[in-house]
N, CA, C and O of each residue as an XYZ file, in Angstrom:
692
protein
N      40.606    -49.983     37.894
C      39.418    -48.975     37.510
C      39.674    -47.696     38.313
O      39.872    -47.745     39.527
N      39.667    -46.579     37.637
C      39.777    -45.319     38.331
C      38.476    -44.676     38.405
O      37.559    -44.919     37.620
N      38.414    -43.794     39.431
C      37.069    -43.214     39.861
C      37.471    -41.843     40.226
O      38.584    -41.607     40.696
N      36.381    -40.736     39.969
C      36.422    -39.465     40.365
C      35.119    -39.047     41.107
O      34.080    -39.538     40.666
N      35.047    -38.343     42.001
C      33.924    -37.886     42.632
C      33.960    -36.229     42.198
O      34.899    -35.527     42.573
N      32.997    -35.751     41.483
C      32.960    -34.456     40.753
C      31.701    -33.781     41.489
O      30.618    -34.352     41.621
N      31.971    -32.588     41.913
C      30.799    -31.491     42.352
C      29.964    -31.428     41.127
O      30.364    -31.333     39.967
N      28.645    -31.499     41.593
C      27.739    -31.353     40.352
C      26.727    -30.169     40.395
O      26.641    -29.492     41.420
N      26.036    -29.932     39.411
C      25.010    -28.953     39.469
C      23.741    -29.526     39.697
O      23.316    -30.372     38.910
N      22.969    -29.108     40.848
C      21.816    -29.913     41.180
C      20.634    -29.810     40.069
O      19.951    -30.827     39.954
N      20.310    -28.699     39.232
C      19.650    -28.548     38.358
C      19.944    -29.572     37.098
O      19.041    -30.242     36.597
N      21.064    -29.607     36.728
C      21.544    -30.471     35.687
C      21.145    -31.972     36.087
O      20.490    -32.696     35.337
N      21.550    -32.309     37.187
C      21.455    -33.664     37.563
C      19.715    -34.061     38.001
O      19.322    -35.227     38.038
N      19.039    -33.161     38.232
C      17.741    -33.252     38.160
C      16.974    -33.583     37.001
O      16.074    -34.421     36.939
N      17.461    -32.765     35.984
C      16.893    -33.026     34.548
C      17.268    -34.362     34.231
O      16.442    -35.210     33.894
N      18.485    -34.572     34.329
C      18.953    -35.958     33.910
C      18.111    -37.101     34.467
O      17.595    -37.988     33.787
N      18.034    -36.963     35.855
C      17.313    -38.013     36.581
C      15.794    -38.159     36.363
O      15.244    -39.259     36.323
N      15.226    -37.127     36.242
C      13.728    -37.197     36.026
C      13.358    -37.644     34.585
O      12.302    -38.256     34.424
N      14.252    -37.347     33.419
C      14.236    -37.691     32.336
C      14.828    -38.999     31.819
O      14.830    -39.338     30.636
N      15.392    -39.779     32.963
C      16.039    -41.145     32.808
C      17.033    -41.048     31.816
O      17.078    -41.969     31.001
N      17.825    -40.140     31.715
C      18.706    -40.093     30.732
C      19.878    -41.200     31.120
O      20.323    -41.147     32.266
N      20.326    -42.068     30.328
C      21.355    -43.062     30.644
C      22.677    -42.641     29.942
O      23.702    -43.302     30.108
N      22.645    -41.637     29.228
C      23.958    -41.003     28.742
C      23.824    -39.471     28.782
O      22.875    -38.841     28.314
N      24.824    -38.993     29.358
C      24.788    -37.480     29.472
C      26.276    -36.951     29.049
O      27.272    -37.673     29.005
N      26.244    -35.743     28.787
C      27.631    -34.904     28.678
C      27.881    -34.190     29.830
O      27.421    -33.055     29.956
N      28.684    -34.813     30.860
C      29.125    -33.969     32.057
C      30.084    -32.951     31.675
O      31.299    -33.135     31.612
N      29.473    -31.861     31.421
C      30.368    -30.760     30.864
C      31.172    -30.083     32.079
O      30.682    -30.007     33.206
N      32.444    -29.599     31.755
C      33.262    -28.804     32.610
C      33.662    -27.405     31.916
O      33.666    -27.225     30.699
N      33.969    -26.525     32.811
C      34.144    -25.175     32.158
C      35.751    -25.270     31.930
O      36.277    -24.431     31.198
N      36.449    -26.168     32.477
C      38.021    -26.558     31.982
C      37.995    -27.012     30.716
O      37.027    -27.653     30.309
N      39.129    -26.716     29.887
C      39.286    -27.301     28.598
C      40.199    -28.441     28.739
O      40.369    -29.279     27.854
N      40.766    -28.445     29.849
C      41.718    -29.701     30.304
C      41.161    -31.041     30.326
O      40.425    -31.337     31.268
N      41.415    -31.910     29.399
C      40.983    -33.412     29.343
C      41.882    -34.268     29.862
O      41.666    -35.480     29.884
N      42.969    -33.728     30.326
C      44.176    -34.545     30.908
C      43.948    -35.061     32.218
O      44.200    -34.226     33.087
N      43.550    -36.176     32.649
C      43.373    -36.830     33.833
C      44.282    -37.911     33.887
O      44.217    -38.789     33.027
N      45.129    -37.957     34.801
C      46.153    -39.129     34.897
C      45.357    -40.388     35.260
O      44.501    -40.408     36.144
N      45.671    -41.318     34.591
C      45.144    -42.801     34.728
C      43.544    -42.819     34.810
O      42.851    -43.450     35.608
N      43.153    -42.001     33.823
C      41.566    -41.858     33.649
C      41.166    -42.236     32.394
O      41.572    -41.566     31.444
N      40.394    -43.254     32.185
C      40.040    -43.573     30.684
C      38.637    -44.241     30.549
O      37.825    -44.391     31.461
N      38.498    -44.619     29.236
C      37.282    -45.354     28.844
C      36.963    -46.357     29.967
O      37.873    -47.031     30.449
N      35.574    -46.485     30.438
C      35.134    -47.167     31.359
C      35.179    -46.931     32.711
O      34.576    -47.621     33.534
N      35.974    -45.837     33.016
C      36.394    -45.423     34.322
C      34.889    -44.660     34.930
O      33.925    -44.491     34.184
N      34.886    -44.290     36.244
C      33.662    -43.890     36.768
C      33.750    -42.482     37.171
O      34.806    -42.119     37.690
N      32.792    -41.624     37.012
C      32.727    -40.135     37.452
C      31.204    -40.258     38.346
O      30.085    -40.424     37.861
N      31.526    -40.136     39.594
C      30.603    -40.155     40.645
C      29.984    -38.583     40.676
O      30.636    -37.618     40.276
N      28.782    -38.501     41.155
C      28.268    -37.004     41.306
C      28.104    -36.756     42.871
O      27.397    -37.362     43.676
N      29.043    -35.592     43.075
C      29.097    -35.058     44.379
C      28.151    -33.979     44.649
O      28.484    -32.883     44.199
N      27.108    -34.040     45.248
C      26.071    -33.125     45.449
C      26.410    -32.165     46.587
O      26.545    -32.592     47.733
N      26.545    -30.913     46.294
C      26.707    -29.879     47.237
C      25.452    -29.377     47.883
O      25.548    -28.607     48.838
N      24.208    -29.779     47.406
C      22.957    -29.320     47.756
C      22.817    -29.805     49.491
O      23.204    -30.863     49.988
N      22.219    -28.786     50.087
C      21.949    -29.051     51.438
C      21.275    -30.321     51.744
O      21.618    -31.067     52.661
N      20.147    -30.567     50.807
C      19.289    -31.847     51.027
C      20.015    -33.217     51.001
O      19.572    -34.217     51.566
N      21.264    -33.170     50.238
C      22.050    -34.225     50.081
C      23.268    -34.366     51.036
O      24.145    -35.220     50.907
N      23.218    -33.490     51.941
C      24.386    -33.463     52.999
C      24.061    -34.163     54.206
O      22.898    -34.186     54.608
N      25.015    -34.750     54.831
C      25.099    -35.180     56.236
C      25.965    -34.418     57.074
O      27.156    -34.728     57.098
N      25.551    -33.473     57.761
C      26.278    -32.604     58.473
C      27.017    -31.716     57.279
O      26.242    -31.232     56.454
N      28.404    -31.456     57.101
C      29.048    -30.797     56.347
C      29.409    -31.700     55.109
O      29.927    -31.219     54.101
N      29.127    -32.943     55.232
C      29.594    -33.783     54.148
C      28.915    -33.874     52.935
O      27.726    -34.147     53.100
N      29.221    -33.753     51.886
C      28.548    -33.824     50.422
C      28.318    -35.328     50.146
O      29.095    -36.259     50.359
N      27.013    -35.355     49.598
C      26.527    -36.762     49.324
C      26.885    -37.215     47.875
O      26.972    -36.341     47.012
N      27.092    -38.472     47.562
C      27.304    -39.151     46.201
C      25.934    -39.418     45.815
O      25.358    -40.081     46.677
N      25.137    -39.096     44.703
C      24.085    -39.182     44.184
C      23.937    -39.965     42.996
O      22.812    -40.264     42.595
N      24.948    -40.313     42.416
C      24.734    -41.103     40.993
C      26.388    -41.345     40.600
O      27.367    -41.136     41.316
N      26.338    -41.806     39.353
C      27.561    -42.058     38.745
C      27.344    -42.522     37.236
O      26.242    -42.897     36.834
N      28.285    -42.478     36.570
C      28.326    -42.755     35.096
C      29.750    -43.398     34.831
O      30.679    -43.263     35.627
N      29.843    -44.101     33.657
C      30.905    -44.588     33.040
C      31.432    -43.814     31.891
O      30.628    -43.500     31.014
N      32.740    -43.446     31.772
C      33.404    -42.649     31.012
C      33.402    -43.335     29.644
O      33.990    -44.406     29.493
N      32.685    -42.674     28.550
C      32.764    -43.257     27.138
C      33.829    -42.649     26.402
O      34.480    -43.292     25.578
N      34.067    -41.297     26.685
C      34.934    -40.469     25.969
C      34.988    -39.054     26.462
O      34.021    -38.539     27.024
N      36.106    -38.433     26.255
C      36.270    -36.992     26.474
C      35.734    -36.137     25.336
O      35.626    -36.605     24.203
N      35.414    -34.948     25.617
C      34.749    -34.334     24.390
C      35.108    -32.598     24.797
O      35.271    -32.124     25.921
N      35.149    -32.016     23.691
C      35.424    -30.413     24.037
C      34.961    -29.716     22.658
O      34.917    -30.304     21.578
N      34.637    -28.422     22.866
C      34.048    -27.646     21.781
C      33.650    -26.357     22.301
O      33.835    -26.076     23.485
N      33.074    -25.500     21.423
C      32.600    -24.272     21.924
C      31.314    -24.713     22.557
O      30.890    -25.868     22.535
N      30.695    -23.614     23.162
C      29.330    -23.878     23.729
C      28.374    -24.171     22.867
O      27.485    -24.982     23.128
N      28.475    -23.484     21.668
C      27.200    -23.763     20.914
C      27.593    -25.232     20.285
O      26.698    -26.068     20.167
N      28.889    -25.528     19.899
C      29.116    -26.925     19.481
C      28.617    -28.085     20.282
O      28.107    -29.105     19.819
N      28.854    -27.767     21.711
C      28.505    -28.824     22.589
C      27.032    -28.836     22.923
O      26.549    -29.791     23.532
N      26.281    -27.770     22.531
C      24.759    -27.685     22.685
C      24.303    -28.505     21.200
O      23.469    -29.411     21.176
N      24.873    -28.098     20.255
C      24.395    -28.808     18.884
C      24.658    -30.308     18.925
O      23.902    -31.150     18.438
N      25.788    -30.556     19.546
C      26.089    -32.078     19.636
C      25.354    -32.817     20.604
O      24.952    -33.927     20.253
N      25.089    -32.400     21.806
C      24.493    -33.222     22.900
C      23.293    -32.578     23.419
O      22.718    -33.164     24.337
N      22.750    -31.335     22.942
C      21.591    -30.694     23.336
C      21.201    -30.981     24.842
O      21.994    -30.599     25.703
N      20.062    -31.614     25.218
C      19.530    -31.475     26.723
C      20.457    -32.593     27.288
O      20.459    -32.642     28.518
N      21.227    -33.479     26.663
C      22.241    -34.266     27.285
C      23.344    -33.665     28.206
O      24.052    -34.272     29.010
N      23.328    -32.184     27.874
C      24.172    -31.121     28.567
C      23.621    -30.948     30.027
O      24.322    -30.462     30.915
N      22.246    -31.396     30.244
C      21.630    -31.031     31.439
C      20.681    -29.813     31.550
O      20.228    -29.482     32.646
N      20.396    -29.178     30.463
C      19.536    -28.030     30.607
C      18.589    -28.250     29.298
O      18.897    -28.972     28.351
N      17.441    -27.537     29.405
C      16.267    -27.744     28.221
C      16.581    -26.753     27.119
O      16.108    -26.924     25.996
N      17.374    -25.708     27.404
C      17.450    -24.694     26.252
C      19.073    -24.363     26.402
O      19.712    -24.638     27.418
N      19.611    -23.750     25.265
C      20.995    -23.173     24.959
C      21.210    -22.128     26.100
O      22.272    -22.101     26.723
N      20.191    -21.275     26.360
C      20.180    -20.121     27.008
C      20.372    -20.666     28.604
O      21.191    -20.108     29.333
N      19.699    -21.596     28.998
C      19.807    -22.233     30.252
C      21.377    -22.826     30.515
O      22.014    -22.732     31.564
N      21.691    -23.292     29.590
C      22.888    -24.015     29.531
C      23.979    -22.755     29.736
O      24.774    -22.805     30.674
N      23.971    -21.828     28.972
C      24.992    -20.508     28.919
C      24.801    -20.109     30.221
O      25.870    -19.814     30.756
N      23.529    -19.951     31.158
C      23.481    -19.289     32.351
C      24.274    -20.250     33.378
O      24.955    -19.694     34.239
N      24.228    -21.533     33.343
C      24.705    -22.504     34.204
C      26.353    -22.224     33.879
O      27.092    -21.834     34.783
N      26.724    -22.398     32.862
C      28.212    -22.006     32.729
C      28.700    -20.548     33.155
O      29.835    -20.396     33.608
N      27.877    -19.552     33.010
C      28.302    -18.329     33.739
C      28.338    -18.459     35.135
O      29.227    -17.899     35.775
N      27.398    -19.193     35.728
C      27.404    -19.337     37.404
C      28.628    -19.759     37.913
O      29.082    -19.284     38.954
N      29.349    -20.841     37.088
C      30.616    -21.462     37.663
C      31.812    -20.687     37.112
O      32.932    -20.925     37.563
N      31.596    -19.617     35.996
C      32.817    -19.172     35.518
C      33.358    -18.061     36.638
O      32.675    -17.164     37.134
N      34.482    -18.295     36.855
C      35.338    -17.202     37.766
C      35.130    -15.655     37.617
O      34.956    -14.793     38.478
N      35.212    -15.566     36.105
C      35.369    -14.150     35.711
C      33.785    -13.685     35.242
O      33.538    -12.533     34.884
N      32.820    -14.699     35.299
C      31.426    -14.385     34.886
C      31.423    -14.047     33.376
O      30.698    -13.192     32.868
N      32.320    -14.819     32.718
C      32.320    -14.759     31.114
C      32.195    -15.974     30.574
O      32.682    -16.901     31.221
N      31.641    -16.230     29.498
C      31.471    -17.399     28.671
C      32.811    -17.642     27.992
O      33.354    -16.850     27.221
N      33.348    -18.997     28.421
C      34.545    -19.300     27.812
C      34.457    -19.742     26.430
O      33.422    -20.306     26.077
N      35.519    -19.541     25.498
C      35.472    -19.908     24.067
C      35.174    -21.419     23.736
O      34.617    -21.797     22.705
N      35.607    -22.204     24.721
C      35.569    -23.662     24.660
C      35.213    -24.218     26.176
O      35.585    -23.599     27.172
N      34.501    -25.372     26.248
C      34.494    -26.285     27.547
C      34.762    -27.766     27.056
O      34.731    -28.173     25.895
N      35.019    -28.439     28.154
C      35.184    -29.839     27.902
C      34.016    -30.594     28.581
O      33.106    -30.018     29.177
N      34.125    -31.972     28.435
C      33.018    -32.729     28.975
C      33.685    -34.347     29.205
O      34.711    -34.773     28.673
N      32.952    -34.944     29.972
C      32.899    -36.393     30.119
C      31.534    -36.860     29.379
O      30.425    -36.412     29.670
N      31.744    -37.670     28.541
C      30.668    -38.148     27.825
C      30.405    -39.488     28.699
O      31.237    -40.395     28.712
N      29.308    -39.545     29.358
C      29.091    -40.736     30.216
C      27.977    -41.569     29.920
O      26.946    -41.042     29.501
N      28.057    -42.985     30.105
C      26.989    -43.914     29.475
C      26.742    -44.684     30.982
O      27.467    -44.546     31.967
N      25.503    -45.542     30.883
C      25.307    -46.374     32.020
C      25.009    -45.176     33.207
O      25.536    -45.414     34.293
N      24.402    -44.209     33.128
C      24.276    -43.266     34.084
C      23.182    -43.824     35.121
O      22.063    -44.200     34.770
N      23.669    -43.828     36.491
C      22.718    -44.278     37.542
C      22.517    -43.308     38.521
O      23.469    -42.560     38.740
N      21.414    -43.140     39.209
C      21.046    -42.119     40.132
C      20.743    -43.095     41.458
O      20.536    -44.302     41.336
N      20.746    -42.525     42.504
C      20.500    -43.124     43.818
C      20.513    -42.118     44.932
O      21.122    -41.055     44.818
N      19.804    -42.471     46.069
C      19.778    -41.649     47.278
C      21.177    -41.404     47.727
O      22.069    -42.179     47.381
N      21.426    -40.344     48.497
C      22.672    -40.025     48.678
C      23.558    -41.209     49.672
O      22.954    -41.862     50.523
N      24.850    -41.354     49.468
C      25.803    -42.224     49.785
C      26.880    -41.324     50.167
O      27.255    -40.453     49.382
N      27.485    -41.493     51.487
C      28.832    -40.730     51.905
C      29.866    -41.384     51.830
O      29.887    -42.577     52.134
N      30.957    -40.707     51.397
C      32.256    -41.363     51.232
C      32.679    -41.799     52.833
O      33.356    -42.812     53.011
N      32.300    -41.090     53.799
C      32.679    -41.628     55.182
C      32.126    -43.090     55.552
O      32.622    -43.869     56.366
N      30.873    -43.297     54.688
C      30.482    -44.634     54.972
C      31.240    -45.785     54.450
O      31.158    -46.981     54.726
N      32.150    -45.014     53.468
C      32.956    -46.130     52.738
C      34.570    -46.163     53.291
O      35.472    -46.782     52.726
N      34.702    -45.425     54.414
C      35.960    -45.479     55.127
C      36.861    -44.221     54.492
O      38.062    -44.254     54.759
N      36.403    -43.187     53.726
C      37.036    -42.328     53.162
C      36.611    -40.661     53.650
O      35.436    -40.294     53.621
N      37.456    -39.975     53.980
C      37.004    -38.611     54.226
C      37.717    -37.588     53.216
O      38.823    -37.724     52.693
N      36.870    -36.603     53.083
C      37.434    -35.596     52.026
C      37.042    -34.290     52.729
O      36.143    -34.272     53.570
N      37.720    -33.215     52.377
C      37.403    -32.069     52.769
C      36.079    -31.517     52.279
O      35.611    -31.874     51.198
N      35.467    -30.633     53.084
C      34.145    -30.166     52.785
C      34.379    -28.885     51.808
O      33.440    -28.307     51.260
N      35.604    -28.547     51.669
C      36.025    -27.475     50.774
C      36.264    -27.914     49.329
O      36.523    -27.120     48.424
N      36.170    -29.084     49.196
C      36.416    -29.752     47.665
C      35.660    -28.775     46.826
O      34.527    -28.591     47.270
N      35.949    -28.070     45.713
C      35.407    -27.196     44.830
C      35.073    -27.899     43.377
O      34.093    -27.568     42.709
N      35.893    -28.782     43.027
C      35.603    -29.429     41.771
C      35.750    -31.027     41.878
O      34.710    -31.639     41.636
N      36.716    -31.688     42.155
C      36.781    -33.032     42.026
C      37.785    -33.529     43.027
O      38.636    -32.864     43.618
N      37.507    -34.957     43.122
C      38.528    -35.576     44.087
C      38.655    -37.022     43.526
O      37.678    -37.724     43.262
N      40.016    -37.419     43.362
C      40.197    -38.930     42.949
C      39.772    -39.981     43.983
O      40.224    -39.888     45.124
N      38.992    -40.902     43.682
C      38.782    -42.076     44.584
C      39.963    -43.119     44.237
O      39.795    -44.079     43.486
N      40.929    -42.871     44.749
C      42.110    -43.809     44.479
C      42.051    -45.190     45.220
O      42.723    -46.079     44.697
N      41.365    -45.505     46.338
C      41.213    -46.704     46.989
C      40.063    -47.477     46.045
O      38.993    -46.933     45.772
N      40.408    -48.752     45.607
C      39.373    -49.432     45.020
C      38.259    -50.018     46.069
O      37.057    -50.119     45.824
N      38.789    -50.314     47.059
C      38.022    -50.876     48.107
C      36.866    -49.659     48.565
O      35.777    -50.018     49.013
N      37.130    -48.514     48.445
C      36.311    -47.396     48.624
C      35.234    -47.431     47.602
O      34.064    -47.359     47.978
N      35.539    -47.539     46.289
C      34.789    -47.605     45.067
C      33.963    -48.831     45.161
O      32.803    -48.636     44.796
N      34.234    -50.064     45.553
C      33.486    -51.164     45.604
C      32.382    -50.883     46.850
O      31.182    -51.148     46.780
N      32.952    -50.390     47.802
C      31.766    -50.180     49.016
C      30.710    -49.131     48.447
O      29.496    -49.250     48.613
N      31.287    -48.149     47.796
C      30.070    -47.116     47.303
C      29.279    -47.664     46.396
O      28.090    -47.383     46.544
N      29.595    -48.486     45.333
C      28.780    -49.174     44.476
C      27.774    -50.111     45.153
O      26.640    -50.268     44.700
N      28.308    -50.838     46.451
C      27.682    -51.619     47.010
C      26.459    -51.007     47.887
O      25.338    -51.498     48.016
N      26.949    -49.842     48.440
C      25.995    -48.943     49.177
C      24.850    -48.201     48.188
O      23.794    -47.780     48.660
N      25.172    -48.098     46.818
C      24.510    -47.586     45.975
C      23.275    -48.502     45.641
O      22.160    -47.996     45.514
N      23.475    -49.808     45.506
C      22.685    -50.673     45.463
C      21.396    -50.628     46.158
O      20.295    -50.805     45.636
N      21.679    -50.335     47.568
C      20.763    -50.269     48.570
C      20.054    -49.072     48.614
O      18.970    -49.035     49.197
N      20.629    -47.871     47.953
C      20.124    -46.711     47.918
C      19.382    -46.080     46.670
O      19.283    -44.878     46.424
N      18.900    -47.102     45.957
C      18.189    -46.959     44.652
C      17.165    -45.864     44.693
O      16.489    -45.457     45.638
N      17.215    -45.485     43.435
C      16.085    -44.381     42.816
C      15.288    -45.141     41.884
O      15.798    -45.919     41.078
N      13.839    -44.898     41.991
C      13.030    -45.647     40.987
C      13.473    -45.153     39.472
O      13.275    -45.962     38.566
N      13.962    -44.084     39.195
C      14.432    -43.626     37.933
C      15.719    -44.418     37.294
O      16.009    -44.371     36.098
N      16.449    -45.159     38.302
C      17.503    -45.952     37.907
C      17.528    -47.322     38.220
O      18.580    -47.961     38.202
N      16.379    -47.844     38.522
C      16.392    -49.277     39.047
C      16.827    -50.204     38.167
O      17.355    -51.203     38.656
N      16.728    -50.116     36.833
C      17.085    -50.892     35.861
C      18.775    -50.836     35.834
O      19.336    -51.880     35.502
N      19.485    -49.842     36.118
C      20.853    -49.635     35.877
C      21.487    -50.201     37.428
O      22.630    -50.658     37.437
N      20.802    -50.149     38.527
C      21.453    -50.619     39.679
C      21.424    -52.140     39.670
O      22.258    -52.689     40.391
N      20.483    -53.011     38.873
C      20.776    -54.311     38.766
C      21.902    -54.717     38.213
O      22.411    -55.789     38.541
N      22.484    -53.837     37.218
C      23.581    -54.105     36.422
C      24.847    -53.832     37.244
O      25.875    -54.214     36.687
N      25.005    -53.249     38.461
C      26.097    -52.847     39.148
C      26.639    -54.280     39.635
O      25.889    -55.069     40.210
N      28.066    -54.583     39.354
C      28.601    -55.774     39.839
C      29.117    -55.767     41.281
O      29.601    -56.789     41.768
């Protein structure tokens, strides 16, 4: 099983968490959907850059989902297809979020996404607690190549439950 820890937008995650979304379109500004050895059933962990989820300079993992499939399309197509499962209440809020992460402050013609199922949220867990150190300068994602780290992360997540996700945490093996 492969896993990636991806930097996330806190507003997007909060909307998903509060609305108990179990499926989400985890959109990305890049149209590249080629991730080596990453396929259906693999895990995308949500790496929060928010101060409230940090331990010193370390970003916390606050949830995850299982990849159902890769998706891509224009911003309008992605909105029409997934609506609030993109993490925003309106198309305008969605566009504003995309502009915030766009290096040239322009809306791209296309974006991509991971369509995730069995989404689960929990209180922050830190990769250092799992025996892994990453740079505090990570700007998009990092592969979690060591399966022991992933297993430890899932184990810690069980104990760091969030009332919105308690049903899903029971399902973690």
